[in-house]
Every structure is written in structure tokens, then in C-alpha cells.
C-alpha positions as CSV (number, residue, x, y, z in Angstrom):
1,M,28.9,-21.4,11.7
2,A,25.4,-20.6,10.4
3,R,25.5,-20.1,6.6
4,P,25.6,-16.4,5.0
5,R,22.2,-15.1,4.2
6,S,21.4,-14.7,0.5
7,E,19.5,-11.4,-0.3
8,D,18.2,-13.6,-3.4
9,K,16.6,-15.8,-1.2
10,R,14.8,-13.6,1.1
11,E,13.5,-11.5,-2.2
12,A,12.3,-15.0,-3.2
13,I,10.3,-15.1,-0.2
14,L,8.9,-12.2,0.1
15,A,7.6,-12.7,-3.8
16,A,6.6,-16.1,-3.4
17,A,4.9,-15.1,0.2
18,I,2.7,-12.6,-2.0
19,G,1.4,-15.1,-4.3
20,E,0.7,-17.4,-2.0
21,I,-1.4,-14.6,0.4
22,A,-3.0,-13.6,-2.4
23,G,-4.1,-17.1,-3.7
24,Q,-4.9,-18.6,-0.7
25,G,-5.2,-15.7,2.5
26,L,-3.1,-15.4,5.4
27,G,-2.9,-19.1,6.4
28,A,-0.5,-20.2,3.5
29,A,1.4,-22.4,5.1
30,T,5.1,-21.4,5.3
31,A,5.9,-24.7,3.4
32,T,4.2,-23.4,0.5
33,I,5.7,-19.9,0.3
34,A,9.1,-21.7,0.9
35,R,8.1,-24.2,-2.0
36,A,6.9,-21.7,-4.0
37,A,10.0,-19.5,-3.5
38,G,12.6,-22.5,-4.6
39,V,13.8,-23.4,-0.8
40,A,14.1,-25.6,1.7
41,N,11.1,-24.7,4.7
42,G,13.7,-25.0,7.3
43,S,16.0,-22.4,5.0
44,L,12.9,-19.7,5.2
45,F,13.1,-19.4,9.0
46,L,17.1,-18.8,8.4
47,Y,15.8,-14.9,7.2
48,F,12.4,-15.1,9.1
49,E,12.4,-16.5,12.9
50,T,8.7,-17.1,12.2
51,K,5.6,-16.9,10.1
52,S,5.1,-13.4,11.9
53,D,8.5,-12.0,11.3
54,L,7.7,-13.3,7.4
55,L,4.3,-10.8,7.7
56,N,5.5,-8.0,9.1
57,A,8.9,-8.0,7.0
58,L,6.4,-8.4,4.2
59,Y,3.6,-5.5,5.4
60,I,6.5,-2.9,6.1
61,E,8.2,-3.7,2.6
62,L,5.0,-3.1,0.6
63,K,3.8,0.0,2.6
64,E,7.3,1.5,1.4
65,E,6.7,0.2,-2.4
66,M,3.5,1.3,-2.4
67,A,4.6,5.1,-1.0
68,K,7.7,5.3,-3.3
69,A,5.6,4.3,-6.3
70,S,2.8,6.9,-5.1
71,L,5.5,9.8,-4.3
72,E,8.2,9.3,-7.6
73,G,8.5,12.3,-9.7
74,L,6.0,14.3,-7.1
75,P,6.4,17.6,-9.2
76,K,7.6,19.9,-6.0
77,D,6.6,23.1,-7.5
78,E,2.8,22.2,-8.1
79,N,0.3,23.6,-5.9
80,P,-1.3,20.7,-2.7
81,E,-4.0,20.1,-4.8
82,R,-2.2,18.9,-8.5
83,Q,0.8,16.7,-5.9
84,M,-2.4,14.7,-4.8
85,R,-3.6,14.1,-7.7
86,H,-0.2,13.2,-9.0
87,I,0.0,10.8,-5.4
88,W,-3.1,9.4,-6.4
89,S,-2.8,8.8,-9.9
90,R,0.4,6.9,-9.2
91,W,-1.3,5.1,-6.2
92,V,-4.2,3.7,-8.5
93,A,-1.2,2.4,-10.7
94,W,0.8,0.8,-8.5
95,A,-2.3,-1.2,-7.1
96,T,-3.8,-2.0,-10.3
97,A,-0.4,-2.6,-12.0
98,N,0.0,-5.2,-9.0
99,P,-3.1,-6.7,-7.7
100,E,-1.5,-9.6,-6.1
101,K,0.5,-7.3,-4.0
102,R,-2.4,-4.9,-3.7
103,R,-4.5,-8.3,-2.4
104,T,-1.7,-8.8,0.2
105,L,-1.2,-5.2,1.8
106,L,-4.8,-5.6,2.5
107,L,-5.0,-9.0,3.9
108,L,-1.7,-8.0,6.5
109,G,-3.6,-4.6,7.3
110,T,-6.3,-6.8,9.2
111,S,-4.4,-9.2,10.3
112,D,-3.5,-9.3,14.2
113,E,0.1,-10.3,13.4
114,I,0.8,-7.4,12.3
115,T,2.5,-5.2,15.2
116,Q,2.7,-2.0,15.9
117,Q,6.2,-1.3,15.5
118,S,5.2,-2.7,12.0
119,R,2.5,-0.9,11.6
120,H,4.4,2.5,12.7
121,A,7.0,1.6,10.2
122,G,4.6,1.4,7.6
123,H,3.3,4.7,8.9
124,R,6.6,6.5,8.7
125,S,6.6,5.5,4.7
126,M,3.9,7.2,4.0
127,A,4.9,10.5,6.2
128,D,5.4,12.8,2.9
129,I,2.1,12.0,2.1
130,A,0.4,12.6,5.5
131,Q,2.1,16.0,5.7
132,L,0.5,17.0,2.5
133,M,-2.6,15.6,3.4
134,E,-2.2,17.7,6.7
135,R,-1.1,20.9,4.7
136,I,-4.4,20.5,2.5
137,K,-7.1,19.3,5.3
138,A,-5.9,22.4,7.1
139,D,-7.7,24.7,4.3
140,G,-10.6,22.8,3.7
141,P,-14.0,21.4,4.9
142,M,-12.5,18.5,6.6
143,R,-9.8,20.7,9.0
144,D,-11.0,19.5,12.2
145,A,-11.0,15.9,11.0
146,N,-8.2,13.4,12.6
147,L,-5.8,12.4,9.7
148,A,-6.7,9.0,10.5
149,F,-10.0,9.8,9.4
150,V,-9.3,11.4,6.5
151,S,-6.9,8.8,5.5
152,A,-9.4,5.8,6.3
153,L,-12.1,7.9,3.9
154,M,-9.0,8.3,1.0
155,N,-8.1,4.4,1.3
156,A,-12.2,3.4,1.4
157,M,-12.4,5.6,-2.3
158,A,-8.9,4.2,-3.6
159,D,-9.7,0.9,-3.2
160,A,-13.4,1.6,-4.8
161,T,-11.3,3.2,-7.2
162,I,-9.0,0.3,-8.3
163,D,-11.5,-2.2,-8.0
164,F,-13.5,-0.5,-10.8
165,I,-10.7,0.0,-12.9
166,L,-9.7,-4.0,-12.5
167,N,-13.3,-4.9,-13.0
168,D,-13.3,-2.5,-16.3
169,P,-10.0,-1.9,-17.7
170,S,-10.9,-0.8,-21.2
171,N,-11.8,2.4,-19.0
172,A,-9.4,2.3,-16.5
173,E,-8.5,6.4,-16.7
174,K,-12.2,8.0,-16.8
175,H,-12.3,6.0,-13.8
176,C,-9.3,7.2,-12.3
177,K,-10.1,10.8,-13.0
178,R,-13.8,10.8,-12.4
179,R,-13.1,9.5,-8.8
180,V,-9.5,11.6,-7.9
181,R,-11.9,14.7,-9.0
182,R,-14.9,13.7,-6.6
183,T,-12.6,12.0,-4.0
184,L,-10.6,15.2,-3.5
185,A,-13.1,17.7,-4.1
186,D,-16.5,16.9,-4.7
187,C,-16.3,14.6,-1.8
188,C,-14.9,16.9,0.5
189,L,-11.8,14.8,1.6
190,I,-9.3,17.1,2.2
191,I,-9.3,19.7,-0.7
192,A,-11.1,22.9,-0.1
193,P,-14.7,23.1,-2.4
194,N,-13.7,24.8,-5.9
195,K,-13.1,29.0,-5.1
């Protein structure tokens, strides 16, 4: 008879995987992850059949956490541009407060181990943000651009902003505000030019 699984152990494994992957890259051994989680290596495989399963679960969890953080407190009655600024600020705040999670998510995002099913689950967690971007994009200079292209541009701008903040934390607020204005307006990502 199989032992019941513990949600605490599963969470400990995921947390350990974040730390180990952020530090060692995707080649971090499951034995190292298990040790960091305080479980036996064999126990890790009670929760995740393969390392690939662990990586996919971690990818989905981090995408969902980032989306939730970005949407937290979203003012529903504000105009779309202000809503996008709110999302941007929350997104940057999450990433700068969680640099290991951010690094791990970046690594996972480029991994061949992440299945299409997991990538779709990650996209679904960002569906509210994508819908807002589509609404804003429809009236802006990028109206004819593919949403995936616009998202990639926005991700690149966010990564640059986050890197500046992490490297110059004393000017974090300035970097965030300056870049959000430029990203969302001057760089013609998704917001129509100032009227």
C-alpha cells in the first residue's frame, strides 16, 4: 500500500527545485533537490515520476504565481492603460522580490523539457492579462501585430527593467516608472500614442 503524499513535502520539493535550478541551472540533480527539500531521493519520485514532471509542475506553478501577483488588486473600473500599468508594476515587484523564482522561470521557459501542455497551462494563467493587452492593442500602433510578438516585446522590456532594478535597487522606483511609461507608450508596445 502506497504511503499518502504530503502537500508540505511536495511544496518543499518545489521550493528546493527553485533554489537548486536558480543556482545550478536545469542540470541540477534530483538527488540535490531532494536533499535540499529534506526528503529521500526516492521520495521525490513519489511526487513527480520523472525530473521532467517536476520541471513541468514547477513551470506551471511559477507562471500561475506570477500571474496572480500581477493581477492582485487590479482596479476593474480604471481605463485599460492604468490597468496595464498596475499589472506591469506588480509583475516587476514580484520578479524583483523573487529573483530565484524569476531566474528559474526564465530557464524553464527555454527548456525543451517543458511540454506544450504545460506551456498552454502557463498561457491560460495569463489569459486575463492577454485579454487586456488585446483590448489595448486594438486601438494602438501595434494593432496588426501578433499578440505573441507584442508579449515577447513586453517580456523583453520587463526583463531589462527588472535587471536594472536588481542592479541598482536604490533607484528601483525610478527605473520601474520610467520604463513602464516608455514600454507602454513611447516604445509603441500596446498603448496608443498620447493623444
